[in-house]
C-alpha positions in Angstrom: 6.0 -14.0 11.7 8.2 -11.3 10.2 10.7 -9.6 12.5 11.3 -5.9 12.1 14.4 -5.1 14.0 16.7 -2.6 12.3 16.6 0.2 9.8 16.2 -1.9 6.6 13.8 -4.5 8.1 10.8 -2.5 7.0 11.7 -2.7 3.3 10.1 -5.3 1.0 11.9 -8.6 0.8 14.4 -8.9 -2.0 14.3 -11.7 -4.6 17.3 -14.0 -4.9 18.3 -12.3 -8.1 18.2 -8.8 -6.4 20.3 -10.1 -3.5 22.8 -11.5 -5.9 23.0 -8.2 -7.8 23.5 -6.3 -4.5 26.3 -8.6 -3.4 28.1 -8.5 -6.8 27.9 -4.7 -6.8 29.3 -4.4 -3.3 32.2 -6.8 -4.1 32.9 -5.1 -7.4 33.2 -1.7 -5.5 35.6 -3.2 -2.9 33.0 -2.9 -0.1 33.3 -5.1 3.0 30.3 -7.4 3.1 29.0 -9.1 6.3 25.8 -10.9 7.2 24.2 -10.8 10.6 22.2 -13.8 11.8 20.6 -15.0 15.0 18.3 -17.8 15.9 17.2 -15.9 19.0 15.7 -12.6 17.9 15.2 -11.2 21.4 15.8 -7.4 21.5 18.7 -7.8 24.0 20.6 -9.5 21.1 20.4 -6.5 18.8 
């Protein structure tokens, strides 16, 4: 099952290489990077 909660959840999945490039770019630009995670994807948690 694929969860679609949030603006970017409808985009195609990124490959590991694409994720690495995105992270490296963000860090090189001085952007703050954070990752959200939940093991309970109930709507009340979003």
